[in-house]
C-alpha positions in Angstrom: 15.0 24.9 -0.1 15.4 21.2 -0.4 13.0 18.6 0.8 14.1 15.9 3.2 13.6 12.2 2.8 10.3 12.2 4.7 8.6 13.8 1.6 9.4 10.8 -0.6 8.5 7.1 -0.6 11.0 4.9 1.1 13.0 2.2 -0.8 12.7 0.1 2.4 10.3 -2.9 2.1 7.7 -3.4 4.8 7.1 -6.9 6.1 3.5 -7.5 7.1 1.6 -10.4 8.5 -1.5 -11.0 6.5 -4.2 -13.2 8.0 -6.9 -14.7 5.9 -10.4 -15.7 7.2 -9.4 -19.3 7.4 -6.8 -18.3 10.0 -3.8 -18.9 7.8 -1.1 -16.3 8.4 1.3 -15.2 5.7 4.4 -13.0 5.9 4.5 -10.8 2.9 6.5 -7.8 1.7 5.1 -4.4 0.5 6.7 -1.3 -1.0 5.4 2.2 -0.5 3.8 3.6 -3.6 4.3 7.1 -4.9 1.5 9.6 -4.9 0.7 9.2 -8.6 -0.1 5.5 -8.0 -2.6 6.4 -5.3 -4.1 9.2 -7.5 -4.6 6.7 -10.3 -6.2 4.2 -7.8 -8.7 6.8 -6.6 -9.5 7.9 -10.2 -10.0 4.2 -11.2 -12.3 3.7 -8.2 -14.4 6.6 -9.4 -14.5 5.7 -13.1 -17.8 5.4 -14.9 -16.3 2.3 -16.6 -17.1 -0.8 -14.5 -14.0 -2.7 -15.8 -11.7 0.1 -14.7 -13.4 0.2 -11.3 -13.0 -3.5 -10.9 -9.3 -3.4 -11.8 -8.4 -0.6 -9.3 -7.7 -2.8 -6.3 -5.7 -5.3 -8.4 -3.5 -2.6 -9.8 -2.8 -1.2 -6.4 -2.0 -4.6 -5.0 0.3 -5.3 -7.9 2.1 -2.0 -7.4 2.9 -2.6 -3.8 3.1 -6.4 -3.1 6.7 -7.6 -3.7 9.1 -10.4 -3.1 11.7 -10.0 -0.3 14.2 -8.9 -2.9 11.9 -6.1 -4.0 10.8 -7.7 -7.3 7.1 -7.6 -8.1 5.3 -10.5 -6.5 2.1 -10.4 -8.6 0.9 -8.9 -11.9 -2.4 -7.0 -12.0 -3.8 -9.8 -14.2 -3.1 -12.3 -11.4 -4.4 -10.0 -8.7 -7.7 -9.8 -10.6 -8.2 -13.5 -9.8 -7.8 -13.1 -6.0 -10.7 -14.1 -3.9 -12.5 -11.3 -2.0 -11.0 -12.1 1.4 -7.5 -12.2 0.0 -7.9 -9.0 -1.9 -9.3 -7.2 1.2 -6.5 -8.5 3.4 -3.8 -7.4 0.9 -5.4 -3.9 0.3 -5.5 -3.4 4.1 -1.8 -4.2 4.3 -1.1 -1.8 1.4 -3.0 1.0 3.1 -1.2 0.4 6.4 2.2 0.6 4.7 1.3 3.8 2.9 -0.8 5.6 5.5 2.0 6.5 7.8 5.1 6.8 5.7 8.0 7.7 8.0 7.8 8.6 11.6 4.4 8.9 13.2 4.4 11.9 15.6 4.1 11.3 19.3 0.9 12.6 21.0 2.8 15.7 22.3 4.3 16.5 18.9 0.8 16.1 17.3 -0.6 18.6 19.8 2.1 21.1 19.4 2.4 20.7 15.6 6.2 20.2 15.9 8.5 17.3 15.3 12.0 16.6 16.3 13.0 15.1 13.0 
């Protein structure tokens, strides 16, 4: 048995519009992150060490935010300096990019549990 591409993160970059509280809109690019990155993020969020918990969001942003050519757009150290509104907007975009990797089933497919892919 071999797994099809829907089991794996895509190499495709996702363009997202990120809006900050001041109303400014920014078109940014994000990559899907593999499961171990998300597992590490969740473990860091639950760490007893405050510094590790504080770095969790910055590490996730740095793993996903990229330039249009796919190169990393920010280092975790830089992401640690983001203001709260910017960090929240970026994490929201990261979660959106990674929540529904691949095709989202239509309502009828979701009800039947089948997919045409």
